Structures are given as structure tokens and as C-alpha cells.
N, C-alpha and C positions, 0 to 999 in steps of 0.2 A: 504494500500500500504506500504509494508515493503521494505526498500532500503539499499544498501551498497555503500558507497562512495569508489570507487576503487582506488582513487588517490587524496590525500589532503596533504598539507604541514601544518599540525596542529601546529607544533612547531613555525611557522612563525606568528601565531596569538598572540595577547596580552593575558596575563593570564585571564583577566576579559572576553575577547571575547571567549576564550576557554570554560570557565565555562558557559557562556550563550549558546553557541552552544551545549554543552553537556546537559544542562538543557532542551533545546528545541528539542532534538534528539529522540523524541518518535517514529518517523517513521524509524529511522536509526538503523539497527542491528549491523553494524560495520563500521569503518573507517580505511582504509589502509593509514597510515601516512608515507609518504616517506621522505627520509633524503637528506640533501644538502652537508654535510661534516661530519667529526667526531663529532664535537660538536653538530650538528643537530641530529646525531645518538643517542648520549647520552640523549639529550632532549626528543626525541621520545620514548626511552626506559623508561624514567621517566614518561612520560605521559601515557604510557601503564600500568604502575604500579598504576597510580592514577585513570584511567578510564577503565573500563572493555571492552568497545566497541572499544578501540584503538588497532589496530594491526600494529606494527612498521615494516618498511622496512629500511634497512641500505645500504648506498651507497655514491656516490659522483656525484653531478649534474654537467654536462659538460659545462654549460654556465657560467664558471668562470675560472680564471687562474688555470692551473694544479698544484697539490700539488708536492712539491719536493719529491725525492725518500724516504727520511726518513718519511715524512708525509704519504706517501702511505703505507709504511710498518706498521706504527702505526695503520692506519685505518684497514688494513687487519688483523692485529693481534687482534685488538679489535673485529672485526666482527667474527673472528674465535672463540674467547672466548664467544661471545654472540649469536652464530648462532642458537642455539635452541630457542632463544627468539624472533627471527625475522621471520616474515611471508614470506619475500621475500628479494631479493637484489634490491635496487633501491633508488633513481632514478639515473640511469646511462645512458650513451649514447654518442652522438657526438654533438659538438658545432655548430649547424647550424647557429645560429644568430651571434655568435662571428666571425665565418668564413665569413658570409655575410657582416659584418661590418669591415672586414679586420683587426681584432684585433689579429689574430694569423698568424704565418708563416706556410709554407708548412711543415717544419720540426716539428713544434709544433703540427700540425694536425696529423701527423703520431704517435705522442706520445699519443694523445687522443685515437686513434684507439688501440694502444697497451694496454692502461689502460683498455679500454672497453673489450678487449679480455681476460684480466685477470679476470674481473668480470664475464664474461660468463663461463670461466673455473671453477671459484668458484661456480657459480650457478649449474653447472652440478655435480661437486664434492660433494656439500652439498645438492643436490637434492632440490633446491629452485627455485621458479618462479623468473623471472627477469623483472623489470619494466623499460621500455625504453623510452628515449627522443630521437626520431629519426624521422625527418620529411623530406619530399621532397627528394632531392638527397642523403641525408644521409641514408635513410632507406635501399636501396639495399646493402650498405656496411655492415650494421648491419645484414641483412639477410644472407650475405655471411659468417659472423662469426658464426651466429647461426647454419647454415648448416654445417660449418666446424666441429663444436663440436656436431652435431646431437642433439641439445637441442631446443625443441619447446615449452617449458613452458614460452612463451614470451608474454608480455603485452606491446603493443605500445600505450602509453597514448596520448590523444589529437592528434591523427595521421592525417597527410595530405600527400598525395602522388599521383603519377600517376597511371593510370589504370593497367599497367604491374606489378607494385610493389604490388598493391592491390590484384591482382589475385594470385601473388606468395605467399603473406602472408596468404591468405585464404587457398590455397592449402597446406601450411605448418602447418596449424592449429593454427596460432598465433591469439591472441585476441587483440581487440582494445577497447578503452573506449572513450566516447564522453562527453563533458562538456555542461553546459547550453547554450553555443553559438549555439547548434543545434536548438534552438528555433527561431533564427533569421539569421543564416548564411546558405546561399544556398549551399556552398561548403560542409559543414558538413552534411546537409540534403541529398545531393547526395551520399556521402560516406555511410550513413546509409541505403540508398535504395539498395546499392550494397552488403554491407557486411552481411553475414548470421547472423540472430538473435542469433544463437547458439554460436557465437564467439564475442558477444558484451557485454560490461559492461558500466556503467555510473560513472561519477566522477564529482568533482567540480574543482580540481586543486587549491582550495582555499589556501590562500586568494586572488588569482588572481581575479581582478574585471571583471565584464561582462557588456555588453551594453544592448540595447533593453529594455525589461521590467524589467531588473535587474539593470539598470543604477543608480548609486548613493547608492547602497545597499551593505552592507558587504556580501561577498560570504558565503552562508550557505548551508549545505548539503540538506536542505529541497527544495532547488531550483531544485533538480533532479526530483521532481514531474513533473515539467513542461517539462523537458527533456523527461521523459518517455511518457508523453501524445503525444508529437510530434513524437517520435519514433513509437508509436502505430499507429498513423495516417499514417505515411509513410509506415509501414509494413501492414496496412490494418487489424490490429488485435485489440482486446480489450485491454484497459489499464491494466486490471487485469492480462490478459495472458502475456503481455509483461513485466509487473512489476515482476511477479513471475519468468519468464524465465531469466531476467537479474540478479535477486538475485541468482537464482540457478546457473547460469554461474559463478558468482563471488565466491560463496561458494565452488564450485567444483574446480575452478582454483587455489584459494588460500588455499584450504583445511581448511576453517574457521570452 
């Protein structure tokens, strides 16, 4: 079983943890390491130079205060300079959890949307996939922007949403990826039962911790083995068939 981790924050692990993960990554062909901000982008680029399996994505995670204009300009200038070295733009999106916690005003929320729109424009201009943090009611807003720019190389990681949005995303050809919580979360299992295997990938979102059989363990790409077994069971297919298709999807989407 060969696997690709379609979404991990490798730069958020400690140096010793990264080395252990890479030493134990015999089943892993590649890891798409997404970025949090400019410093995170630089760190992921460094990791990609140290480890052949690391494929960096550059962006700004929305679940944090917005960067000021000058910081945004520095980020986009740096991304422009290093765009041939990135596999995708990401992680970008909208601040669902900050909004739910009432940490942002309505005006600030429109600024998050404006920043995301620039990232989508750049994705199309640079012909790069875009890795999206957009769940529940945020997802339709992101779909509107993707449709506005006719860009469908979109990967909604750890997605959660309503049936109407799911159908829209499938129709538009967007990909989703599921984390190890598919092993024990009914909501994610239901999503997998609906979403076409041809538009699925697997991820860890590490170092985010998981529960169930993974409780108390550091998040490791090898956990995706269990994810794949559950996906195979849901789809009524062999583990080998599903494993190969998920890998094929990720290779094709990210042009690895």
C-alpha cells in the first residue's frame, strides 16, 4: 500500500519528530506540506530541500488574524518568486471557527473573502491547485469565487458541509480529502459514501491529534492505512483498489 498525504503541516512538527516521520515513511510516496504564513512558507521550502518526499504549498491559513497590507504584499511577492517551487497554493480559505467564536467583525470577514479571492486569482494565473479551508456555510462562498474565476483545481481538505454544497462540489469537479477521523466519525463516513472515489484523497492534517484508536499518539502519515481500509469498506471495494485509486487521484491532481 503506497500512500500520499495530501495535507500535512510538516513545519509544525519538532525537528526530531520530522526526522522520525521521514524515517518511518516507507509507505509514503509524498507529503503535501501546506503553509500557515510567510515564515511557514519558508520553512516548508527548506524542508522540501532536505526531504525528497516533501512537496510544499504556500499560502496563509485563515484561522488567524489577517496580515496587514504590507505583510500581504511581502507574502505574494515571495510566492511569486518561488512559484515554480510550490506544488500548490495553500492552505487558504475562510475563518469558520474564528467567525463562530465571534473573534472577527463583519467588516473583517469581508477582508478575509477579499484575500481569498486574490489567492484564487493567483492560482489561476500561475496554473496551480488551491488547497482550501472551507467548511459548512463557508464552502458555498468559496464555490462562488471558484466559479467566478472558472478555476476547478480545488482541494477542500477535511471538508464538512450540507448535501446541496456536496452535490455542487462534485458537479464542479472539486476534490476533497479525509483525515483519520473517518475511522470513527459517522459524519465523515457518510461524506465518503456520497463523494465519488475519483475525487477523493487522504490526509492527516498533522500534527492535529485524533481520537478513537489514535488517541494519545502523535499524528503520523502511516495512520492513513486505517483510513483507506475504512474507505474501502464503505465503497465496497478492495483495499488495494482503493489505495491505488487514491494515490492516482493525488498524483494527477497535484501533478506529482
